[in-house]
Backbone as JSON, one array per atom type, in Angstrom:
{
  "sequence": "XXXXXXXXXXXXXXXXXXXXXXXXXXXXXXXXXXXXXXXXXXXXXXXXXXXXXXXXXXXXXXXXXXXXXXXXXXXXXXXXXXXXXXXXXXXXXXXXXXXXXXXXXXXXXXXXXXXXXXXXXXXXXXXXXXXXXXXXXXXXXXXXXXXXXXXXXXXXXXXXXXXXXXXX",
  "N": [[63.36, -79.36, -8.71], [61.81, -79.91, -11.76], [62.37, -78.92, -15.11], [59.99, -77.84, -17.44], [60.52, -78.18, -20.14], [60.63, -79.6, -23.38], [62.72, -82.07, -25.03], [63.15, -81.26, -27.65], [62.56, -78.54, -27.5], [64.57, -77.69, -25.75], [66.8, -78.27, -27.32], [66.34, -76.51, -29.45], [66.53, -74.04, -28.11], [69.15, -74.19, -27.22], [70.51, -74.1, -29.67], [69.75, -71.53, -30.47], [71.05, -69.98, -28.52], [73.74, -70.57, -29.12], [73.89, -69.51, -31.72], [73.37, -66.81, -31.18], [75.65, -66.21, -29.68], [77.65, -66.56, -31.63], [76.87, -64.49, -33.34], [77.38, -62.25, -31.72], [80.16, -62.44, -31.45], [80.88, -62.08, -34.14], [80.03, -59.47, -34.5], [81.79, -58.16, -32.81], [84.22, -58.55, -34.18], [83.76, -57.06, -36.49], [83.56, -54.5, -35.37], [86.16, -54.22, -34.42], [87.61, -54.07, -36.82], [86.62, -51.69, -37.82], [87.56, -49.94, -35.89], [90.31, -50.14, -36.35], [90.43, -48.93, -38.87], [89.62, -46.31, -38.19], [91.74, -45.6, -36.58], [93.79, -45.42, -38.46], [92.98, -43.18, -39.89], [93.09, -41.27, -37.87], [95.79, -40.96, -37.44], [96.73, -39.35, -39.37], [98.42, -36.45, -40.62], [97.62, -33.06, -40.07], [94.9, -33.26, -39.74], [91.65, -32.0, -39.28], [90.37, -30.41, -36.34], [87.75, -31.13, -35.79], [87.62, -33.62, -37.0], [89.11, -35.13, -35.23], [87.43, -34.99, -33.01], [85.21, -36.39, -33.99], [86.35, -38.88, -34.36], [86.99, -39.49, -31.72], [84.39, -39.64, -30.63], [83.45, -41.81, -32.1], [85.13, -43.82, -31.09], [84.35, -43.87, -28.39], [81.74, -44.72, -28.69], [82.18, -47.25, -29.8], [83.5, -48.46, -27.64], [81.43, -48.53, -25.79], [79.61, -50.2, -27.14], [81.19, -52.5, -27.2], [81.26, -53.11, -24.47], [78.57, -53.72, -24.04], [78.31, -55.92, -25.75], [80.14, -57.67, -24.5], [78.85, -58.04, -22.05], [76.48, -59.26, -22.92], [77.53, -61.57, -24.08], [78.53, -62.78, -21.79], [76.13, -63.29, -20.43], [75.0, -65.13, -22.17], [76.88, -67.22, -22.01], [76.51, -67.87, -19.32], [73.88, -68.83, -19.43], [74.25, -71.1, -21.03], [75.81, -72.57, -19.28], [73.96, -72.96, -17.23], [72.29, -74.66, -18.59], [73.89, -76.94, -18.74], [74.07, -77.5, -16.02], [71.5, -78.1, -15.41], [69.71, -76.24, -14.48], [68.62, -74.46, -16.16], [66.03, -72.43, -17.43], [64.65, -72.06, -15.13], [63.39, -69.68, -12.99], [65.46, -67.4, -11.35], [64.67, -65.84, -9.26], [62.06, -66.54, -8.4], [61.99, -69.3, -8.52], [60.33, -70.73, -10.1], [59.22, -72.33, -13.15], [60.31, -70.94, -16.24], [58.38, -69.85, -18.87], [58.39, -71.43, -22.11], [57.95, -69.73, -24.31], [58.9, -67.26, -23.4], [61.6, -67.89, -23.02], [62.24, -68.47, -25.61], [62.04, -65.97, -26.78], [63.93, -64.49, -25.3], [66.56, -66.09, -24.9], [68.63, -66.25, -23.01], [67.66, -65.43, -20.62], [67.25, -65.01, -17.09], [65.12, -64.75, -15.53], [61.59, -64.95, -14.87], [58.76, -63.41, -16.49], [57.13, -62.1, -14.59], [58.87, -61.83, -12.37], [60.85, -60.2, -13.49], [59.38, -57.88, -14.15], [58.67, -57.1, -11.59], [61.19, -56.54, -10.53], [61.91, -54.35, -12.12], [59.96, -52.46, -11.43], [60.65, -51.94, -8.85], [62.99, -50.55, -9.02], [64.74, -47.44, -8.74], [63.35, -44.89, -10.49], [64.52, -42.49, -11.03], [67.23, -42.72, -10.99], [68.85, -42.98, -13.36], [68.33, -40.46, -14.48], [69.47, -38.76, -12.56], [72.21, -39.44, -12.73], [72.76, -38.75, -15.41], [72.19, -36.01, -15.31], [74.2, -35.13, -13.55], [76.48, -35.61, -15.1], [75.99, -33.89, -17.28], [75.91, -31.45, -15.94], [78.55, -31.22, -15.21], [79.7, -30.93, -17.73], [78.59, -28.52, -18.61], [79.08, -26.64, -16.71], [80.15, -23.48, -15.96], [82.44, -22.92, -14.51], [84.0, -25.19, -14.84], [84.21, -25.46, -17.54], [86.35, -24.2, -18.84], [88.43, -25.44, -17.71], [90.59, -28.24, -17.14], [89.55, -30.55, -15.8], [87.24, -32.04, -15.88], [85.25, -35.04, -16.35], [85.02, -35.63, -19.06], [87.13, -34.16, -20.27], [89.27, -35.44, -18.98], [89.09, -38.05, -20.03], [89.55, -37.51, -22.76], [92.14, -36.5, -22.59], [93.52, -38.75, -21.59], [93.25, -40.48, -23.78], [94.62, -39.05, -25.74], [97.17, -39.1, -24.64], [97.75, -41.82, -24.87], [97.75, -42.08, -27.67], [99.97, -40.46, -28.28], [102.03, -41.86, -26.99], [101.97, -44.23, -28.5], [102.91, -43.36, -30.94], [105.58, -42.94, -30.52]],
  "CA": [[62.27, -78.99, -9.6], [62.13, -80.24, -13.14], [62.0, -77.93, -16.11], [58.95, -78.4, -18.3], [60.89, -78.05, -21.55], [60.84, -80.87, -24.08], [64.07, -82.18, -25.6], [63.19, -80.44, -28.86], [62.62, -77.14, -27.08], [65.92, -77.46, -25.21], [67.72, -78.26, -28.46], [66.1, -75.26, -30.16], [67.06, -72.94, -27.31], [70.61, -74.32, -27.26], [70.94, -73.58, -30.98], [69.57, -70.08, -30.43], [72.14, -69.42, -27.71], [74.99, -70.7, -29.88], [73.81, -68.55, -32.81], [73.54, -65.47, -30.58], [77.07, -66.07, -29.31], [78.39, -66.34, -32.88], [76.54, -63.14, -33.82], [78.1, -61.28, -30.89], [81.57, -62.5, -31.83], [80.98, -61.45, -35.46], [79.86, -58.04, -34.28], [83.05, -57.67, -32.22], [85.24, -58.52, -35.24], [83.44, -55.93, -37.35], [83.92, -53.28, -34.64], [87.62, -54.14, -34.37], [88.12, -53.6, -38.11], [86.26, -50.28, -37.91], [88.49, -49.21, -35.02], [91.59, -50.08, -37.05], [90.28, -47.91, -39.91], [89.6, -44.97, -37.58], [93.1, -45.32, -36.11], [94.56, -45.0, -39.62], [92.58, -41.81, -40.19], [93.51, -40.36, -36.8], [97.23, -40.76, -37.45], [97.06, -38.44, -40.46], [98.87, -35.12, -40.24], [96.79, -31.98, -40.57], [93.47, -33.51, -39.59], [90.9, -30.92, -38.64], [90.01, -30.74, -34.96], [86.45, -31.81, -35.82], [87.89, -35.02, -37.31], [89.52, -35.77, -33.98], [86.22, -35.13, -32.2], [84.41, -37.47, -34.56], [87.05, -40.13, -34.06], [86.81, -39.73, -30.29], [83.01, -40.08, -30.45], [83.39, -43.18, -32.64], [85.8, -44.73, -30.14], [83.51, -43.99, -27.2], [80.6, -45.54, -29.1], [82.69, -48.62, -29.93], [83.74, -48.98, -26.3], [80.12, -48.82, -25.2], [79.1, -51.4, -27.8], [82.0, -53.62, -26.73], [80.8, -53.46, -23.13], [77.26, -54.37, -24.19], [78.58, -57.24, -26.32], [80.77, -58.5, -23.46], [77.82, -58.39, -21.08], [75.59, -60.22, -23.57], [78.25, -62.84, -24.21], [78.55, -63.35, -20.44], [74.78, -63.82, -20.15], [74.83, -66.33, -23.0], [77.72, -68.27, -21.4], [75.85, -68.28, -18.07], [72.72, -69.64, -19.81], [74.77, -72.41, -21.46], [76.24, -73.26, -18.06], [72.74, -73.4, -16.55], [71.81, -75.84, -19.33], [74.72, -78.06, -18.29], [73.77, -77.77, -14.61], [70.11, -78.52, -15.26], [68.91, -75.17, -13.86], [68.15, -73.57, -17.23], [64.58, -72.34, -17.53], [64.08, -71.86, -13.8], [63.56, -68.29, -12.56], [66.37, -67.29, -10.21], [64.01, -65.12, -8.16], [60.86, -67.23, -7.9], [62.17, -70.75, -8.52], [59.32, -71.32, -10.97], [59.62, -72.52, -14.55], [60.14, -69.83, -17.17], [57.7, -70.4, -20.04], [59.17, -71.6, -23.34], [57.8, -68.54, -25.14], [59.84, -66.25, -22.87], [62.96, -68.35, -23.32], [62.43, -68.35, -27.06], [62.25, -64.53, -27.06], [65.19, -64.07, -24.66], [67.04, -67.4, -24.47], [69.6, -66.18, -21.92], [67.02, -64.82, -19.45], [67.35, -65.68, -15.79], [63.92, -64.44, -14.77], [60.27, -65.0, -15.48], [58.22, -62.07, -16.77], [56.66, -61.49, -13.34], [60.03, -61.44, -11.56], [61.51, -59.09, -14.17], [58.54, -56.7, -13.96], [58.8, -56.74, -10.18], [62.52, -55.92, -10.38], [61.9, -53.04, -12.78], [59.12, -51.51, -10.69], [61.32, -51.61, -7.58], [64.16, -49.7, -9.27], [64.52, -46.0, -8.64], [63.26, -44.38, -11.86], [65.28, -41.25, -11.17], [68.66, -43.01, -10.91], [69.47, -42.61, -14.63], [68.21, -39.02, -14.63], [70.47, -38.12, -11.68], [73.54, -39.66, -13.3], [72.85, -37.94, -16.62], [72.24, -34.6, -14.89], [75.53, -34.86, -13.01], [77.42, -35.54, -16.22], [75.71, -32.67, -18.04], [76.3, -30.32, -15.1], [80.01, -31.15, -15.33], [80.05, -30.43, -19.06], [78.09, -27.17, -18.85], [79.44, -25.77, -15.61], [81.05, -22.42, -16.43], [83.72, -23.01, -13.8], [84.81, -26.31, -15.34], [84.3, -25.46, -19.01], [87.67, -23.78, -19.27], [89.44, -26.17, -16.95], [90.83, -29.58, -17.66], [89.36, -31.59, -14.8], [85.96, -32.74, -15.99], [85.4, -36.43, -16.82], [85.22, -35.62, -20.51], [88.5, -33.74, -20.54], [90.19, -36.48, -18.52], [89.09, -39.14, -21.01], [90.22, -37.03, -23.96], [93.56, -36.4, -22.28], [94.04, -40.12, -21.52], [93.33, -41.02, -25.13], [95.69, -38.35, -26.44], [98.42, -39.62, -24.1], [97.96, -43.14, -25.46], [98.12, -41.86, -29.07], [101.35, -39.92, -28.31], [102.92, -42.96, -26.62], [102.02, -45.19, -29.6], [103.69, -42.79, -32.03], [107.01, -42.97, -30.15]],
  "C": [[62.68, -79.29, -11.04], [61.62, -79.15, -14.08], [61.03, -78.57, -17.09], [59.25, -78.23, -19.78], [61.09, -79.44, -22.15], [62.28, -80.89, -24.6], [64.21, -81.31, -26.84], [63.32, -78.96, -28.52], [64.02, -76.8, -26.54], [66.94, -77.38, -26.34], [67.58, -76.96, -29.25], [66.71, -74.08, -29.41], [68.59, -72.98, -27.27], [71.15, -73.75, -28.57], [70.81, -72.06, -31.04], [70.69, -69.4, -29.65], [73.47, -69.46, -28.46], [75.01, -69.67, -31.02], [73.99, -67.12, -32.3], [75.01, -65.22, -30.24], [77.92, -65.82, -30.55], [78.13, -64.95, -33.44], [77.29, -62.07, -33.04], [79.58, -61.26, -31.25], [81.8, -61.86, -33.2], [80.88, -59.95, -35.37], [81.15, -57.44, -33.72], [84.14, -57.56, -33.29], [85.02, -57.33, -36.16], [83.84, -54.62, -36.68], [85.43, -53.11, -34.58], [88.19, -53.62, -35.69], [87.78, -52.13, -38.31], [87.2, -49.43, -37.06], [89.85, -49.07, -35.69], [91.54, -49.01, -38.15], [90.3, -46.51, -39.31], [90.97, -44.62, -37.03], [93.98, -44.84, -37.26], [94.25, -43.54, -39.96], [93.14, -40.86, -39.14], [95.0, -40.11, -36.8], [97.68, -39.8, -38.55], [97.47, -37.07, -39.94], [97.91, -34.1, -40.83], [95.31, -32.26, -40.5], [92.83, -32.33, -38.87], [90.48, -31.36, -37.24], [88.66, -31.46, -34.89], [86.62, -33.29, -36.16], [88.28, -35.77, -36.05], [88.33, -35.96, -33.05], [85.35, -36.26, -32.68], [85.04, -38.83, -34.25], [86.89, -40.49, -32.59], [85.4, -40.26, -30.02], [82.85, -41.52, -30.95], [84.01, -44.18, -31.67], [84.96, -44.94, -28.89], [82.3, -44.88, -27.51], [81.03, -47.0, -29.2], [82.95, -49.24, -28.57], [82.43, -49.36, -25.62], [79.53, -50.1, -25.82], [79.88, -52.64, -27.38], [81.54, -54.08, -25.35], [79.46, -54.18, -23.18], [77.46, -55.78, -24.74], [79.2, -58.18, -25.29], [79.74, -58.96, -22.43], [76.88, -59.44, -21.67], [76.26, -61.58, -23.7], [78.34, -63.54, -22.84], [77.21, -63.97, -20.06], [74.54, -65.11, -20.93], [75.63, -67.49, -22.41], [77.07, -68.8, -20.11], [74.63, -69.16, -18.38], [73.16, -71.04, -20.25], [75.22, -73.24, -20.25], [75.02, -73.77, -17.29], [72.13, -74.62, -17.27], [72.57, -77.08, -18.89], [74.34, -78.49, -16.88], [72.35, -78.27, -14.39], [69.22, -77.48, -14.6], [68.37, -74.19, -14.89], [66.63, -73.6, -17.28], [63.88, -72.2, -16.19], [64.41, -70.44, -13.35], [64.43, -68.23, -11.31], [65.75, -66.55, -9.03], [62.86, -65.92, -7.55], [61.03, -68.74, -7.79], [61.17, -71.48, -9.4], [59.87, -71.46, -12.39], [59.37, -71.24, -15.36], [59.49, -70.42, -18.42], [58.6, -70.42, -21.28], [59.11, -70.36, -24.21], [58.75, -67.43, -24.7], [61.27, -66.63, -23.21], [63.25, -68.25, -24.81], [62.72, -66.9, -27.44], [63.58, -64.05, -26.51], [65.83, -65.33, -24.08], [68.04, -67.38, -23.31], [68.99, -65.62, -20.63], [67.19, -65.67, -18.2], [66.02, -65.6, -15.03], [62.65, -64.62, -15.57], [59.8, -63.56, -15.71], [57.82, -61.38, -15.46], [57.82, -61.01, -12.48], [60.73, -60.23, -12.16], [60.71, -57.79, -13.99], [58.65, -56.19, -12.53], [60.13, -56.02, -9.93], [62.52, -54.5, -10.95], [61.06, -52.03, -12.03], [59.75, -51.12, -9.37], [62.56, -50.76, -7.77], [63.78, -48.24, -9.15], [64.5, -45.41, -10.05], [64.1, -43.13, -12.09], [66.79, -41.48, -11.17], [69.39, -42.59, -12.19], [69.46, -41.1, -14.8], [69.25, -38.29, -13.79], [71.87, -38.24, -12.27], [73.75, -38.79, -14.53], [72.98, -36.46, -16.26], [73.6, -34.23, -14.34], [76.56, -34.73, -14.12], [77.23, -34.25, -17.02], [76.12, -31.43, -17.24], [77.82, -30.12, -15.2], [80.4, -30.54, -16.67], [79.65, -28.97, -19.28], [78.42, -26.19, -17.75], [80.47, -24.75, -16.08], [82.41, -22.49, -15.76], [84.61, -24.11, -14.37], [84.98, -26.29, -16.85], [85.7, -25.12, -19.5], [88.78, -24.52, -18.56], [89.5, -27.6, -17.45], [90.61, -30.65, -16.59], [87.98, -32.23, -14.83], [86.23, -34.16, -16.5], [85.7, -36.47, -18.31], [86.65, -35.23, -20.86], [89.51, -34.81, -20.12], [90.25, -37.63, -19.51], [89.79, -38.74, -22.29], [91.73, -36.99, -23.74], [94.2, -37.78, -22.22], [94.24, -40.69, -22.92], [94.46, -40.36, -25.91], [97.05, -38.83, -25.95], [98.75, -40.97, -24.71], [98.41, -42.99, -26.9], [99.56, -41.38, -29.17], [102.34, -41.04, -27.99], [103.05, -43.97, -27.76], [102.87, -44.68, -30.75], [105.18, -42.87, -31.76], [107.65, -44.27, -30.47]]
}
């Protein structure tokens, strides 16, 4: 099946993908410098416990953003590979051409609007709610509040162990 994109459209989409990739890499560099700054603050003696909590929250946020950036960069690389293979612009679910307007809006997309909507309607809408509820139950459970075996405590403990090892 041939893709109905013109050479100009393909060139435009290629440039968009390259620009997105550069933006993601720039975002990662900025996050790395922010992490270095927060590490300098966290090594200070006499920091208030709230400072450590803020630093921990910042690190968790940075890790989440890094994961999102890594996933986006992977999607962009996959789209560039599909361009090389000649399968770019073809929906992976339906095999039909993805309209240029959709590719312009989301140049790394693998799916047409119809396929994406279909995927989203077939997902369990309560999956996120269940996961969130389990995490909150762990954090608010009176039995685990004073104990050190919840996911949150384990992550804090792991990070503190790393900080202690780095100081040695």
